[in-house]
N, C-alpha and C positions, 0 to 999 in steps of 0.2 A: 118729529112733527113730518107727518108726509102729508104729498096730496094725492089724493086719490082719483084715478082711472081706471079703466076698462082693462089695462093690459098687465102684466107682471111685470114687475121690477127688470130693465137689463142692466146688464153689467155696468161698470162706471166708467163711465164717456174717460177717454184717453184725449190732450190735448189739442189733437187735430181734428176730432171728431165735432160734428154739429153739436148744437142745445138740444137736449130732449123731444122729443114731438108730444104732442098733444095729448097722445094717450099712455106715454110714459108714467111712472111713479117714481117722483127725486123724493129720496129721505133725506130731509134738512136736518141739522142737529140742532139743537134747540142751548147754544151756549153763549148767545147774546151779538152774536156776527151775523148778519144776513147778507150775502152776496149776491145781489140780482144780476150777473152778469149771464146768465145761464137761462133767462127765464124770458117771455114774452112782453115787450112792454102792455098790454093789452090783462094777464096777470097781475103785475108787479101793484094796483091798490088793496086786491084780496086777498096777495101773499104776505104784505105789510100788515095789513091788521090782523091777519092771520097769525103774523108770528111774532107780533108785538104781544099778543094774547097770550100766548102759549108761554113766551118769557117771563112775563107778568107772572102767569100761574106759577110758576118754578122760581119767582122771586127773583130774576136776573131785573133789574130796574134799568141797569144802564146799557144801551143795545147800540153797535154800530151798526150802521146801514151801510152798503156799499155799493155805489150806484154808478160809477165812473167820474169820469170828465166830459170826454166825448163831446156831445155837443149842447151837454146840459139839458135835454128832454127830461128824461130818468129824475134829476135832479128836484125840477121844477115840480114834476109827478109826485117826489116824495114830498116833498116840501107843500106841495099844496093840498095834500092828505092829511100830513099830521097835526095841524091846528086845530081841524074836524074831529079827532078822534080824543074822545073824551079823558080817557085812560092815560094820556101825552102831558107831561107835568111840562118840559122843555125840550129845544131841540138846537145842535147848532152844529156847523161845519167841521168837521174834524182839524185836529193838528196837522200839521204837514206830515210829523212821523206817523198818524194814524192813517195818514191818504188823502189829506188835505180838502180842497173843494169835493171831492171826487168820492168821499164819506160823509155821513151826517151821524152825530152823536145826539141820541133820543134818551133820555130821561121819563119812564115810565111812574106814574104813582103807583104808591105800595095799596095793595088789595088788601080794603078794610076788615078790621080786625073782628072776631068775635066780638059781640056786643057783655063784656061782663057784667054782671048783676051791678045796681045801685048801689051808693052807698045808704046802708042803712035796712038792706035788704035780710039782712043775717036772721 
């Protein structure tokens, strides 16, 4: 999954570098783990929505969103958004081993399977 912007992608960020600017493309692996640390708070709602959509398309139904502990603002944003998304079946804070209250596990509803012929239609 990628976020489209007007500039070509830059080299990978080094730990001491700042988060990407608005004009940079950030490639996100759709692997069921979304780390929000590199993104601006204003982008979180669209990013989470798009990422969950991409995971669902790939059949990844258990997704971990890493929002960090900090002040709890990102956590509140994520937890405020998730109940509004019809594809979300449930969500809960992660276990300590998975990030504790700095991460949230989201369970997505599977995509509807194609309608098979009704019994007796043969």
